[in-house]
C-alpha positions in Angstrom: 128.1 93.4 -117.8 128.3 92.2 -114.2 129.4 94.7 -111.6 133.0 93.9 -110.4 132.7 91.6 -107.4 133.7 93.0 -104.0 135.2 91.1 -101.1 132.7 90.0 -98.6 132.0 92.7 -95.9 130.4 92.6 -92.6 127.4 94.9 -91.9 129.8 97.3 -90.3 131.6 97.8 -93.6 134.7 96.0 -92.6 136.2 93.2 -94.8 136.2 89.8 -93.3 139.6 89.2 -91.8 140.1 92.9 -91.0 139.7 92.4 -87.3 137.2 90.2 -85.5 133.6 90.0 -86.7 131.1 91.8 -84.5 129.0 88.7 -83.9 129.5 85.0 -84.2 126.1 84.9 -86.1 127.1 87.7 -88.5 127.8 85.5 -91.5 124.3 84.1 -91.4 122.9 87.7 -91.4 125.2 88.6 -94.2 123.6 85.9 -96.5 120.0 86.8 -95.8 118.4 88.6 -98.7 121.4 88.4 -101.1 120.8 86.7 -104.4 123.4 85.8 -107.0 123.3 84.4 -110.5 125.7 81.5 -111.2 128.0 84.0 -113.1 128.0 86.4 -110.2 128.6 83.6 -107.8 131.7 82.5 -109.8 133.0 86.0 -109.7 132.3 86.3 -105.9 134.3 83.1 -105.3 137.2 84.4 -107.4 137.2 87.6 -105.4 137.0 85.7 -102.1 139.2 82.5 -102.5 139.3 82.0 -98.7 135.5 81.7 -98.5 133.9 78.3 -98.8 130.5 78.8 -100.4 127.7 77.0 -102.2 124.8 78.6 -104.2 121.2 77.5 -103.7 118.8 77.2 -106.6 117.1 80.5 -105.5 120.4 82.4 -105.7 121.1 82.5 -102.0 124.5 81.8 -100.5 125.3 78.8 -98.3 128.3 79.3 -96.1 130.2 76.1 -95.5 132.2 75.8 -92.3 135.4 73.8 -92.0 135.0 70.2 -90.9 136.1 68.8 -87.6 139.3 66.8 -87.6 137.6 63.4 -87.4 135.2 64.2 -90.3 138.2 65.6 -92.3 140.1 62.3 -91.8 137.0 60.3 -92.9 136.7 62.5 -96.0 140.3 61.8 -96.9 139.7 58.1 -96.4 136.6 58.3 -98.6 138.4 59.8 -101.5 141.3 57.4 -101.2 139.0 54.4 -101.2 137.0 55.7 -104.1 140.2 56.2 -106.1 141.3 52.7 -105.4 137.9 51.3 -106.2 137.8 53.2 -109.4 141.2 51.8 -110.5 140.1 48.3 -109.7 136.8 48.6 -111.6 138.3 50.1 -114.7 135.1 52.1 -115.1 135.4 55.3 -117.3 134.7 57.7 -114.5 136.5 60.8 -113.2 136.8 61.4 -109.5 136.4 64.9 -107.8 136.9 65.9 -104.2 135.0 68.2 -101.9 136.6 71.4 -103.2 134.8 71.0 -106.6 131.7 73.0 -107.4 129.2 71.8 -110.0 126.6 74.0 -111.6 123.4 72.0 -111.8 120.5 72.5 -114.2 118.5 74.4 -111.5 121.4 77.0 -111.4 122.6 75.9 -107.9 126.3 75.3 -107.4 127.0 72.5 -105.0 130.1 70.7 -103.8 129.7 67.0 -102.9 132.2 65.5 -100.5 133.1 63.2 -103.4 131.8 62.9 -106.9 132.2 60.7 -110.0 131.4 61.9 -113.5 131.3 59.7 -116.7 134.5 60.4 -118.6 132.6 61.0 -121.9 130.5 63.7 -120.2 133.6 65.4 -118.8 135.5 65.3 -122.1 132.5 66.8 -123.9 133.0 70.0 -121.9 135.0 72.9 -123.3 138.3 73.9 -121.6 136.6 77.0 -120.2 133.8 74.9 -118.7 136.3 72.6 -117.1 138.2 75.5 -115.5 135.0 76.9 -113.9 132.1 75.2 -112.1 131.4 72.3 -114.6 127.8 72.7 -115.9 126.6 69.2 -115.1 125.4 67.0 -112.3 127.8 64.3 -111.2 126.7 60.7 -112.0 127.5 59.6 -108.4 127.6 61.9 -105.4 128.8 61.1 -101.9 128.1 63.2 -98.8 129.5 62.5 -95.4 127.4 63.6 -92.4 129.0 65.4 -89.4 128.2 64.2 -85.8 125.8 67.1 -85.3 122.6 67.6 -87.3 123.2 71.4 -87.2 124.7 73.4 -90.1 125.4 72.7 -93.7 127.0 69.3 -92.9 124.1 68.0 -90.7 121.7 65.3 -91.9 118.8 67.7 -92.6 120.9 69.9 -94.9 122.6 66.9 -96.6 119.3 65.2 -97.3 118.2 68.4 -99.1 121.4 68.3 -101.1 120.9 64.6 -102.1 117.3 65.4 -103.2 118.7 68.3 -105.3 121.3 66.0 -106.9 118.5 63.5 -107.6 116.3 66.2 -109.2 119.1 67.3 -111.4 120.0 63.9 -112.8 122.4 62.1 -110.5 122.2 58.4 -111.1 123.2 57.4 -107.6 123.7 59.2 -104.3 125.3 57.9 -101.0 124.8 59.7 -97.7 127.3 58.2 -95.2 126.3 58.6 -91.5 129.4 57.5 -89.4 127.6 58.1 -86.0 125.2 55.4 -86.9 127.4 53.4 -89.3 124.5 53.7 -91.7 124.1 54.7 -95.4 121.2 56.2 -97.2 121.1 55.3 -100.9 119.4 57.7 -103.2 118.3 56.4 -106.6 115.8 58.2 -108.9 112.7 56.5 -110.2 111.5 56.9 -113.8 108.2 58.7 -112.8 108.9 60.3 -109.4 111.6 61.1 -106.9 112.6 58.1 -104.9 112.8 57.8 -101.2 116.3 56.7 -100.0 117.0 53.1 -99.0 118.8 52.8 -95.7 121.5 50.3 -94.9 122.1 49.7 -91.1 125.4 48.5 -89.7 126.8 48.8 -93.2 130.3 47.5 -93.8 130.3 47.3 -97.6 128.8 49.5 -100.3 128.3 48.4 -103.9 127.4 50.8 -106.7 125.9 48.1 -108.9 123.9 48.0 -111.1 124.6 51.7 -111.9 128.4 51.2 -111.7 129.2 47.5 -111.8 132.5 46.6 -110.0 132.6 49.8 -107.9 132.5 48.9 -104.2 133.8 50.4 -101.0 134.9 48.9 -97.6 133.2 51.3 -95.2 135.0 50.1 -92.0 138.0 52.3 -92.8 135.7 55.3 -93.0 133.8 54.5 -89.9 137.1 54.1 -88.0 137.9 57.8 -88.6 
C-alpha cells in the first residue's frame, strides 16, 4: 500500500503557504532527487490541489508556473478556436484543456495546453480511468510557447514534451510560437521519430490528413 501523501514541504519543514518560502529557487531544490510512481503522483496531486505539477518518465516532478496574462489569453483563444473548429468539422473527437493530465505509456503524466482524443478511445476507458489521469496519449496535442525560453513553458522544454507525445503515440503535435508567428508540426514516421516541420508567418493551420476538416485561424491567437 502506498504511504499516505503529505502536503509539499520546504526543506525547513514548513508547508508551502505557511509563510514565505526561504528562497525563490526552493521549489527546484525540492524536486531534485524525488521520484514518484504514477499512482503516488496522483495521490500527491490530490493532497496538493493548489500545486500545478507534471511527472517525467523517470518519476521526477516538473513544477509548472502560472502563465503570464498574454499567454493565458492566447491559451483561452486557442481552446475556443479548437472547440469551434471541432464543431464545424463534425469529427468524433473530445477536447481537453490545459488542466488535464494524461498518463502516457512511459509512465509520465503530462498536460498539453490543448488536446484532442478520438471519441471511441475515450469511451473505451472505465469511469475510474476517466476520473483520474486518463491512461492514453492524446491523438492531437497543442503546446503554446511563452515569450521566454526559460522554464517549463519555454521552447526547449516544450520541444521535449512534443517529442515525448510523439514517442507515446500522438498522431499530430502543434507547437505554437507567438513571438515568431511560427508553428512546428510534429508528425511521427513509421520507422523513426520525425523532425518537426516549421511554418513561418503562419496564419492558418490545417490538421489534414490526420483530421480532415479541422483547421484554425491563427491570427486571433497571435493577436493575444
